[in-house]
C-alpha positions as CSV (number, residue, x, y, z in Angstrom):
1,M,7.5,34.1,35.9
2,R,10.1,31.1,36.8
3,T,13.2,33.6,35.7
4,L,11.7,36.4,38.1
5,K,11.3,33.9,41.1
6,F,14.9,32.8,40.5
7,R,16.4,36.2,40.3
8,K,14.7,37.1,43.7
9,L,16.0,33.9,45.5
10,A,19.5,34.3,44.1
11,A,19.5,38.1,45.3
12,F,18.3,37.0,48.6
13,T,20.8,34.5,48.8
14,A,23.6,36.9,47.9
15,M,22.6,39.3,50.5
16,A,22.6,36.8,53.3
17,M,26.2,35.7,52.4
18,L,27.2,39.3,52.7
19,M,25.7,39.8,56.0
20,L,27.5,36.5,57.3
21,S,30.7,37.7,56.3
22,G,30.7,41.0,57.9
23,T,29.4,44.3,56.4
24,G,32.1,46.6,55.9
25,C,34.9,44.1,55.4
26,G,36.9,43.8,52.1
27,T,36.4,40.6,50.0
28,R,39.3,38.9,48.0
29,T,38.9,38.1,44.4
30,V,41.3,36.2,42.2
31,G,42.3,38.3,39.1
32,K,40.9,37.5,35.7
33,D,44.5,36.1,34.6
34,G,44.6,34.0,37.7
35,G,47.2,36.0,39.5
36,E,47.6,37.5,43.0
37,P,44.1,38.3,44.5
38,S,43.0,42.0,44.9
39,T,41.2,43.6,47.6
40,S,37.9,45.5,46.5
41,A,35.5,47.5,48.3
42,P,32.4,45.6,49.7
43,A,29.6,45.1,47.1
44,S,26.5,47.0,47.4
45,E,23.0,45.3,47.6
46,G,22.2,46.4,44.2
47,D,25.6,45.1,42.9
48,A,25.0,41.4,44.6
49,E,21.4,41.4,42.8
50,A,22.8,42.2,39.3
51,E,25.6,39.7,39.7
52,A,23.2,36.9,41.0
53,A,20.8,37.9,38.1
54,T,23.3,37.6,35.6
55,T,24.3,34.1,37.0
56,A,20.7,33.0,36.8
57,D,20.3,34.2,33.4
58,T,23.3,32.4,32.2
59,A,22.1,29.4,33.8
60,T,18.6,29.5,32.1
61,T,19.7,30.4,28.5
62,E,21.7,27.5,27.6
63,P,20.9,25.9,24.0
64,V,18.7,23.0,24.3
65,T,18.9,20.7,21.4
66,E,15.4,19.0,20.2
67,P,15.6,15.4,19.3
68,A,15.3,14.8,15.6
69,A,11.9,13.5,14.5
70,E,11.5,9.9,13.6
71,D,10.9,8.6,10.3
72,K,7.3,7.1,9.7
73,V,7.1,3.9,7.9
74,V,4.1,1.9,6.3
75,H,4.6,-1.7,5.2
76,V,2.5,-2.2,1.8
77,A,1.7,-5.7,0.4
78,A,-0.4,-5.9,-2.9
79,A,-1.9,-8.9,-4.9
80,G,-3.5,-9.2,-8.5
81,D,-6.7,-10.4,-10.0
82,N,-9.0,-11.7,-7.5
83,L,-10.5,-13.8,-10.4
84,I,-13.3,-16.2,-9.3
85,H,-13.9,-18.5,-12.1
86,Y,-16.6,-21.0,-12.2
87,S,-14.3,-23.8,-10.6
88,V,-13.1,-21.2,-7.8
89,F,-16.7,-20.9,-6.4
90,K,-17.3,-24.6,-6.8
91,A,-14.2,-25.4,-4.8
92,A,-15.4,-22.9,-2.3
93,E,-18.8,-24.7,-2.4
94,A,-17.2,-28.1,-1.7
95,N,-15.4,-26.3,1.2
96,A,-18.7,-25.1,2.7
97,G,-19.8,-26.7,6.1
98,P,-23.6,-27.3,7.1
99,G,-25.6,-24.2,6.5
100,E,-23.1,-22.6,4.4
101,R,-23.2,-21.9,0.6
102,Y,-19.5,-20.9,0.2
103,D,-16.2,-21.0,2.2
104,F,-13.5,-19.4,0.3
105,G,-11.3,-19.4,3.3
106,P,-9.0,-22.6,2.7
107,I,-8.5,-21.2,-0.9
108,Y,-6.6,-18.3,0.6
109,E,-5.4,-19.5,3.8
110,N,-1.9,-20.1,3.1
111,M,-1.1,-16.3,1.9
112,R,-2.8,-15.0,5.4
113,Y,0.7,-14.3,7.1
114,I,1.9,-12.1,4.2
115,I,-1.3,-10.2,4.1
116,E,-1.9,-9.7,7.7
117,S,1.9,-8.7,8.0
118,A,1.3,-5.5,6.0
119,D,-0.1,-2.2,7.4
120,V,-1.9,-1.8,4.0
121,A,-2.9,-4.7,1.8
122,I,-4.3,-3.7,-1.6
123,I,-6.0,-6.5,-4.0
124,N,-7.7,-5.9,-7.4
125,Q,-11.5,-7.2,-7.2
126,E,-11.8,-8.2,-10.7
127,N,-15.4,-9.5,-10.7
128,I,-18.7,-7.6,-9.5
129,I,-20.9,-8.8,-6.7
130,S,-24.3,-8.3,-7.5
131,E,-26.7,-10.7,-5.2
132,S,-29.8,-9.8,-7.6
133,N,-28.1,-11.7,-10.5
134,P,-26.9,-15.4,-10.8
135,V,-23.4,-16.3,-9.8
136,R,-21.2,-16.7,-12.8
137,G,-17.5,-17.4,-13.4
138,A,-17.0,-17.4,-17.1
139,D,-18.8,-21.0,-17.4
140,G,-20.8,-21.9,-20.7
141,G,-18.2,-20.2,-22.7
142,A,-19.5,-16.6,-21.8
143,L,-16.8,-14.3,-20.3
144,L,-19.1,-13.1,-17.7
145,F,-18.3,-12.9,-14.0
146,N,-20.5,-12.3,-11.1
147,S,-19.2,-13.3,-7.7
148,P,-20.7,-14.5,-4.4
149,P,-20.6,-12.2,-1.3
150,E,-18.9,-14.8,0.6
151,D,-15.7,-14.1,-1.2
152,A,-15.8,-10.6,-0.3
153,D,-15.9,-11.8,3.4
154,A,-13.2,-14.0,2.8
155,V,-10.6,-11.5,1.4
156,I,-11.4,-9.1,4.0
157,D,-10.8,-11.6,6.5
158,L,-7.7,-12.3,4.9
159,G,-6.4,-8.9,5.8
160,F,-7.1,-6.7,2.8
161,D,-8.3,-3.5,3.3
162,V,-7.9,-1.6,-0.1
163,F,-10.1,-2.7,-3.2
164,T,-9.8,-1.7,-6.6
165,M,-12.5,-2.3,-8.9
166,A,-11.4,-0.5,-12.0
167,N,-11.5,-3.6,-14.6
168,N,-12.9,-5.0,-17.8
169,H,-15.8,-7.1,-16.3
170,L,-17.6,-4.1,-14.5
171,L,-20.7,-4.2,-16.9
172,D,-20.8,-8.1,-17.3
173,F,-24.3,-7.9,-15.9
174,G,-25.2,-4.3,-17.0
175,V,-25.2,-1.0,-15.4
176,D,-27.8,-1.9,-12.5
177,A,-25.6,-4.8,-11.5
178,L,-22.7,-2.4,-11.4
179,E,-24.5,0.2,-9.3
180,E,-25.4,-2.7,-6.9
181,S,-21.9,-3.8,-6.7
182,I,-20.6,-0.4,-5.9
183,N,-23.3,-0.2,-3.1
184,F,-22.3,-3.5,-1.9
185,W,-18.7,-2.5,-1.5
186,N,-19.5,0.8,0.0
187,K,-21.4,-0.7,2.8
188,K,-18.5,-3.2,3.4
189,A,-16.1,-0.2,3.4
190,E,-18.2,1.4,6.2
191,E,-18.5,-1.9,8.3
192,N,-14.7,-2.8,8.0
193,D,-12.9,0.2,7.7
194,L,-12.0,-0.4,3.7
195,T,-10.8,1.9,1.0
196,V,-12.9,1.0,-2.1
197,L,-12.2,2.7,-5.6
198,G,-12.5,2.5,-9.2
199,A,-16.0,2.3,-9.9
200,Y,-18.0,5.3,-8.7
201,L,-21.7,6.4,-8.4
202,N,-21.3,9.7,-10.0
203,E,-18.9,12.3,-11.2
204,E,-18.4,13.9,-7.8
205,D,-17.8,10.4,-6.2
206,A,-15.1,9.6,-8.8
207,N,-13.4,13.1,-8.0
208,N,-13.3,12.2,-4.3
209,I,-9.7,11.0,-3.9
210,R,-9.5,8.2,-1.6
211,I,-6.9,8.9,1.2
212,R,-5.9,6.4,4.0
213,E,-3.8,7.5,6.9
214,V,-1.7,4.8,8.2
215,N,1.0,5.3,11.0
216,G,0.9,9.0,10.4
217,V,1.6,8.7,6.5
218,K,-1.3,10.0,4.1
219,I,-1.7,7.5,1.2
220,A,-3.9,8.4,-1.9
221,F,-5.4,5.5,-4.0
222,L,-6.4,5.9,-7.6
223,A,-7.6,3.1,-10.2
224,Y,-8.1,3.3,-13.9
225,A,-9.4,0.8,-16.7
226,E,-8.3,0.3,-20.2
227,H,-11.6,-0.9,-21.6
228,L,-14.9,-2.6,-20.6
229,N,-15.2,-5.8,-22.8
230,G,-17.0,-3.5,-25.5
231,F,-19.5,-2.4,-23.0
232,S,-20.2,1.2,-22.3
233,I,-21.9,3.1,-19.4
234,P,-25.1,4.8,-21.1
235,D,-25.1,8.5,-21.4
236,D,-28.2,8.8,-18.9
237,S,-26.4,6.8,-16.3
238,P,-24.5,8.6,-13.6
239,L,-22.3,5.9,-12.9
240,R,-18.3,6.7,-13.6
241,V,-15.3,4.8,-14.5
242,V,-12.0,6.7,-15.5
243,M,-10.5,5.2,-18.4
244,N,-6.8,5.0,-19.2
245,H,-7.2,7.3,-22.3
246,E,-8.6,10.0,-20.4
247,E,-5.1,11.3,-19.5
248,D,-6.3,14.7,-18.8
249,V,-8.3,13.7,-15.9
250,I,-5.7,11.2,-14.7
251,E,-3.0,13.8,-14.8
252,R,-5.4,16.2,-12.6
253,Q,-6.2,13.4,-10.1
254,I,-2.7,12.2,-9.5
255,K,-1.5,15.9,-9.2
256,E,-4.2,16.6,-6.7
257,A,-3.6,13.3,-4.8
258,K,0.0,14.4,-4.5
259,E,-0.8,17.5,-2.8
260,K,-3.3,16.1,-0.4
261,A,-1.2,13.0,0.4
262,D,2.1,11.9,1.3
263,A,2.2,9.1,-1.2
264,V,0.0,8.0,-4.4
265,I,-0.5,4.5,-5.4
266,V,-2.3,3.7,-8.7
267,S,-4.1,0.7,-9.8
268,A,-3.7,0.4,-13.5
269,H,-5.8,-2.2,-15.3
270,W,-4.1,-2.4,-18.8
271,G,-2.2,-4.5,-21.3
272,V,-2.8,-7.4,-23.6
273,E,-3.9,-11.1,-21.8
274,D,-1.8,-14.1,-21.8
275,T,1.5,-12.4,-22.6
276,D,4.5,-11.3,-20.4
277,L,5.6,-8.7,-22.9
278,V,5.1,-5.3,-21.8
279,S,3.8,-3.1,-24.4
280,E,5.1,0.4,-25.3
281,D,2.1,2.3,-24.5
282,R,2.0,1.1,-21.1
283,I,5.6,2.0,-20.4
284,E,4.8,5.7,-21.7
285,L,1.7,6.0,-19.6
286,A,3.7,4.6,-16.5
287,K,6.4,7.5,-17.0
288,K,3.7,10.0,-17.2
289,M,1.6,8.7,-14.1
290,V,5.3,8.8,-12.4
291,N,6.0,12.4,-13.4
292,W,2.6,13.5,-12.5
293,G,3.2,12.1,-8.9
294,A,2.4,8.6,-8.8
295,D,4.9,6.7,-6.3
296,V,3.7,3.2,-7.1
297,I,1.7,1.8,-10.2
298,L,0.2,-1.8,-9.4
299,G,-0.6,-3.3,-13.0
300,C,-3.5,-5.7,-13.4
301,H,-5.3,-7.4,-16.3
302,T,-3.0,-9.5,-18.2
303,H,-3.4,-12.6,-16.0
304,T,0.3,-13.0,-16.2
305,A,3.3,-12.1,-14.0
306,E,5.3,-9.2,-15.8
307,T,8.4,-7.1,-15.0
308,M,8.7,-4.3,-12.7
309,E,11.2,-1.4,-12.6
310,W,12.0,2.1,-11.1
311,I,10.9,5.4,-13.1
312,D,13.2,8.4,-12.4
313,R,11.7,11.8,-12.6
314,P,13.6,14.8,-13.7
315,D,14.1,16.0,-10.1
316,G,15.9,13.1,-8.9
317,T,13.0,11.2,-7.3
318,R,11.6,8.0,-8.6
319,G,8.6,5.9,-8.6
320,F,8.3,2.3,-9.2
321,V,5.8,0.3,-11.6
322,Y,4.9,-3.4,-11.4
323,Y,3.6,-4.0,-15.0
324,S,1.5,-6.8,-14.1
325,M,0.8,-8.8,-10.8
326,G,-0.8,-11.7,-12.6
327,N,-3.6,-13.6,-10.9
328,F,-4.1,-14.0,-7.3
329,V,-6.7,-16.7,-7.8
330,C,-8.1,-18.3,-10.8
331,A,-9.1,-21.6,-12.4
332,Q,-7.0,-21.1,-15.5
333,T,-5.1,-24.0,-17.2
334,D,-2.1,-22.4,-18.7
335,N,0.9,-22.3,-16.8
336,F,1.8,-18.8,-17.1
337,N,-1.5,-17.8,-15.4
338,L,-0.9,-19.8,-12.5
339,V,2.3,-17.9,-11.2
340,G,1.2,-14.4,-9.7
341,E,3.1,-11.7,-8.0
342,I,2.8,-10.4,-4.5
343,P,4.6,-6.8,-4.1
344,E,5.8,-5.6,-0.9
345,F,7.4,-2.1,-0.3
346,D,7.7,0.3,2.4
347,I,6.5,4.1,2.0
348,V,8.9,6.0,4.3
349,L,8.0,9.6,5.4
350,D,11.4,11.3,6.4
351,G,11.2,12.7,9.8
352,A,13.9,15.6,8.9
353,T,12.8,16.4,5.7
354,G,8.9,15.7,5.4
355,K,9.6,14.1,2.0
356,T,8.5,10.5,1.2
357,H,10.5,7.6,-0.5
358,L,10.2,3.9,-1.3
359,D,12.4,1.3,0.5
360,N,12.8,-2.5,0.6
361,V,11.0,-2.9,-2.8
362,S,10.4,-6.6,-3.5
363,C,8.2,-8.9,-5.2
364,S,7.4,-12.8,-4.2
365,P,5.9,-15.3,-6.5
366,S,2.5,-17.1,-5.6
367,I,1.1,-20.3,-7.2
368,V,-2.4,-21.3,-7.7
369,H,-2.7,-25.2,-7.2
370,Y,-5.3,-27.5,-7.6
371,D,-5.3,-31.4,-7.4
372,D,-6.9,-32.8,-10.7
373,G,-8.7,-31.8,-13.8
374,N,-11.7,-31.0,-11.7
375,F,-10.0,-28.5,-9.8
376,S,-10.5,-30.1,-6.9
377,N,-9.0,-28.6,-3.5
378,L,-7.9,-25.5,-5.2
379,R,-5.7,-23.0,-3.2
380,I,-2.9,-20.5,-3.3
381,Y,0.6,-21.1,-2.2
382,P,3.5,-18.6,-1.6
383,Y,6.6,-19.8,-3.4
384,S,8.5,-20.5,-0.2
385,K,5.7,-22.9,0.9
386,Y,5.3,-24.8,-2.7
387,T,7.6,-27.9,-3.6
388,P,8.7,-29.5,-6.5
389,E,6.6,-32.4,-5.3
390,L,3.3,-30.3,-5.2
391,A,4.4,-29.0,-8.8
392,A,4.8,-32.3,-10.2
393,S,1.0,-33.4,-8.7
394,H,-0.6,-30.1,-10.1
395,G,-3.8,-31.0,-11.9
396,I,-3.0,-29.0,-14.9
397,P,-1.3,-31.9,-17.0
398,Y,-4.8,-33.5,-17.0
399,A,-6.5,-30.3,-18.2
400,V,-5.9,-30.9,-21.9
401,P,-7.0,-29.7,-24.1
402,R,-8.3,-26.8,-22.3
403,G,-5.1,-25.3,-21.9
404,N,-2.5,-24.3,-24.6
405,Y,0.5,-24.7,-22.1
406,P,-0.9,-27.6,-19.8
407,E,2.6,-28.9,-18.7
408,F,3.6,-27.7,-15.0
409,S,6.7,-28.6,-13.2
410,W,9.2,-26.9,-10.6
411,D,11.3,-25.9,-13.6
412,I,8.5,-24.2,-15.4
413,I,7.7,-22.1,-12.3
414,N,11.2,-21.0,-12.0
415,D,11.5,-20.2,-15.8
416,I,8.6,-17.9,-15.4
417,I,10.0,-16.3,-12.3
418,E,13.5,-15.9,-13.9
419,R,11.9,-14.4,-16.8
420,N,9.5,-11.6,-15.1
421,F,11.0,-11.2,-11.5
422,P,14.2,-9.1,-11.8
423,A,16.8,-10.5,-9.6
424,E,17.0,-7.1,-7.4
425,F,13.6,-7.3,-6.5
426,R,12.8,-11.0,-6.4
427,R,12.3,-12.4,-3.0
428,L,11.7,-16.4,-2.8
429,D,11.9,-16.7,1.2
430,R,8.6,-14.9,1.8
């Protein structure tokens, strides 16, 4: 309609000009070569309308260049095992004010600015939360964990919004306690817009791929465990945890996640505790996961920081694996258990191609500190906020004989970092 109106107006204008110049008089036009003008017969109304319409068409059909679509970027941060030992919740108990049982806030507070700066923050929730069972933290020699609900509130308040639960302590208090913990976290997810995965109420729940859309980018999350400390889910229970040896299930889920989302992040609970040596079976499984479609693998379980690397795919793309992030918090007494990893990276959805890639892949160290052999004033520091003076005052030297490696110093911290944080990904200013 806009073109038709324009043509009629142009025709009317042309006719008016002819009338003003005198009907029947010749018009002078310049030759196409720019030479002498020639005399022509007066234009008819039809010729004028056609010429005006041609001019209008030319004016309205010039090509328009659309602006290029912008890239979409999601900044991700992650942390390793949220391992609530007895002395961790006793430290939270000491922090509590009137009317409170526990206050975990001061334990985590130094890490807040890193976690809150992320668009997505992921943590491995190492312990169940079953309020019908006693709080435990591997005290009394039994490696059984059950954390108070106040810890969940603290890490949610800190800024974490994705919680992976696939780990070896899921059945520490039996299948009923696990079901209670799943329901606890599902309720927290509804109340706080969280993504929770790794332990499921049934098979259907386990096959419901968790996808979180952030900044216009769809990210799928999956989580798998190596073992359950010798326990197993009874055959008559519908509860489901996908184990690392179920490679057919893992392959199917990663491929499905890749079809539904722009990026896939896998939490892998695996490896041998208390060593920073990466086992061959994990290297092979990591390669399979990346080739199936995993973009990032976040390793947990060893309670030690381990190395990280790119894994290339045959098509020229690549994924990234952090073999173990170590502990986020703990009350252990070996020096290698007290230095953890905080991975950070950007997921970039290319506006022109619609494909995703990783950018700004890095890893910064974190340190668990306590003041004396009683684990008083236990808290976490980012490396950039830690000092040689704090390292020299660490309570671990007084923990003998509970620790096999009780020495602690600034040099020991830097030696652990040098061995396990490759220089190209190491970030010490965070």
